[in-house]
C-alpha positions as CSV (number, residue, x, y, z in Angstrom):
1,M,-5.6,-19.2,-18.8
2,P,-6.3,-15.5,-19.0
3,Q,-5.0,-13.2,-16.3
4,Q,-7.5,-12.3,-13.6
5,V,-8.0,-9.0,-11.9
6,H,-8.5,-9.2,-8.2
7,G,-9.4,-6.6,-5.5
8,S,-7.1,-6.1,-2.7
9,I,-6.3,-3.7,0.3
10,N,-3.3,-2.7,2.4
11,V,-3.3,-0.6,5.5
12,F,-0.3,1.5,6.5
13,I,-0.2,2.2,10.2
14,V,2.0,5.4,10.4
15,N,3.1,6.9,13.7
16,D,6.0,9.5,14.1
17,G,7.6,9.1,10.6
18,K,7.5,5.3,10.9
19,V,5.4,2.6,9.4
20,L,4.2,-0.9,10.8
21,L,5.3,-3.8,8.7
22,G,5.1,-7.5,9.2
23,R,7.7,-10.2,8.1
24,R,5.9,-12.7,6.0
25,I,6.3,-16.6,6.6
26,N,4.7,-19.7,5.5
27,T,2.6,-17.8,2.7
28,G,4.4,-18.8,-0.4
29,W,4.8,-15.3,-1.6
30,M,7.6,-13.0,-0.5
31,D,8.3,-15.1,2.6
32,G,11.0,-13.3,4.7
33,H,10.1,-9.7,3.4
34,L,8.4,-6.9,5.1
35,C,4.8,-5.7,4.1
36,P,1.9,-4.0,5.6
37,P,-1.3,-5.7,6.8
38,G,-3.7,-6.5,3.9
39,G,-5.4,-9.1,1.8
40,H,-8.0,-9.8,-0.7
41,I,-11.5,-8.1,-0.8
42,E,-14.2,-10.9,-0.2
43,P,-17.3,-11.0,-2.4
44,Q,-19.8,-8.5,-1.3
45,E,-17.3,-6.6,0.8
46,S,-16.3,-2.9,0.1
47,P,-12.5,-2.1,0.3
48,R,-12.9,-0.4,3.6
49,Q,-14.9,-3.1,5.1
50,A,-11.9,-5.5,3.8
51,A,-9.5,-3.1,5.6
52,L,-11.2,-3.2,8.8
53,R,-11.6,-7.0,8.8
54,E,-7.9,-7.5,7.8
55,I,-6.7,-5.2,10.6
56,Q,-8.8,-6.9,13.1
57,E,-7.6,-10.4,11.8
58,E,-4.0,-9.6,11.5
59,L,-3.4,-7.1,14.4
60,G,-6.3,-7.5,16.7
61,L,-7.5,-3.8,16.2
62,E,-11.1,-2.7,16.3
63,L,-11.0,0.2,14.2
64,Q,-13.9,2.3,12.6
65,T,-14.2,3.7,9.1
66,A,-13.3,7.1,10.2
67,D,-9.8,5.8,11.3
68,L,-9.1,4.9,7.8
69,E,-7.6,7.6,5.3
70,F,-7.5,6.9,1.7
71,L,-4.0,6.8,0.5
72,C,-3.8,5.7,-3.0
73,V,-4.9,3.1,-5.6
74,A,-2.2,0.9,-7.1
75,A,-2.7,-1.2,-10.1
76,R,-0.4,-4.1,-9.6
77,N,0.7,-6.5,-12.4
78,T,1.9,-9.5,-10.4
79,S,1.9,-12.6,-12.5
80,P,-0.3,-14.7,-12.7
81,N,-2.8,-12.2,-11.4
82,Q,-3.5,-8.4,-11.6
83,Y,-4.6,-6.5,-8.6
84,V,-6.4,-3.3,-8.0
85,A,-5.1,-2.5,-4.6
86,Y,-6.8,0.2,-2.4
87,E,-4.2,1.5,0.0
88,F,-5.3,3.2,3.3
89,I,-3.4,4.8,6.1
90,V,-4.0,5.0,9.8
91,K,-2.6,7.7,11.9
92,R,-4.0,7.0,15.5
93,H,-1.6,6.9,18.3
94,G,-1.8,4.7,21.2
95,L,-3.1,1.5,19.2
96,K,-2.5,-1.7,21.2
97,I,-1.1,-3.7,18.4
98,I,-0.6,-7.6,18.6
99,N,0.6,-10.0,16.1
100,N,-2.6,-12.1,15.7
101,E,-1.4,-14.4,12.9
102,P,2.0,-15.6,14.1
103,E,1.8,-18.4,11.5
104,K,1.9,-15.9,8.7
105,C,4.0,-13.2,10.3
106,S,7.3,-13.9,12.3
107,E,7.6,-10.3,13.7
108,L,6.0,-6.6,13.5
109,V,8.5,-3.9,13.1
110,W,8.3,-0.2,12.9
111,V,10.5,1.3,10.0
112,A,11.3,4.9,9.1
113,T,9.3,5.9,5.9
114,N,12.3,7.8,4.7
115,K,14.9,5.0,5.4
116,L,13.4,1.8,4.4
117,P,15.3,-1.5,4.9
118,D,16.3,-3.5,1.8
119,D,13.7,-6.5,2.7
120,V,10.6,-4.5,2.1
121,V,8.5,-6.1,-0.7
122,P,9.2,-4.0,-3.8
123,E,5.6,-3.1,-4.6
124,F,5.1,-1.7,-1.0
125,R,8.3,0.1,-1.0
126,S,6.8,2.0,-4.1
127,I,3.7,2.8,-2.4
128,I,5.5,4.0,0.8
129,E,7.9,6.1,-1.2
130,Q,5.6,7.5,-3.8
131,C,2.3,7.7,-2.0
132,I,3.0,8.1,1.8
133,V,6.1,10.2,1.4
134,G,5.6,11.6,-2.2
135,N,1.7,12.3,-1.8
136,Q,0.7,10.5,-5.2
137,N,-2.7,8.8,-5.2
138,Y,-2.4,6.5,-8.1
139,L,0.2,4.1,-9.1
140,E,0.9,1.4,-11.9
141,L,3.4,-1.2,-10.7
142,G,4.7,-4.1,-12.7
143,F,3.5,-3.0,-16.2
144,S,5.9,-2.5,-19.0
């Protein structure tokens, strides 16, 4: 079967040099590791609409398009699929964040962007280091 390309989004909520990450459980992919909220773009949905939907589903936040800043695009080669991932950042303070999907996320943690723990999903480590800290706006991950 040929490799398929899927659209996805991730949202990095950043506050005072820290980024919010969730520990994955019961997903079948990188369980036990930390990653930002996100998911697939549904048919007829724009990347920003997907980001707002995922943030509401996962964290209970009702954000507006204006709250999302474009961070970067990451072309990710993750067998058996390839992803074009639109990455956004939210810098609003005082958000009331809840773990709205405890069956998929065992905990939410704030981690320093300049001192990431070892259990961050490698692709998201690259995005944090190269896009949030390093200001790049395009990455290719998992290609030789």
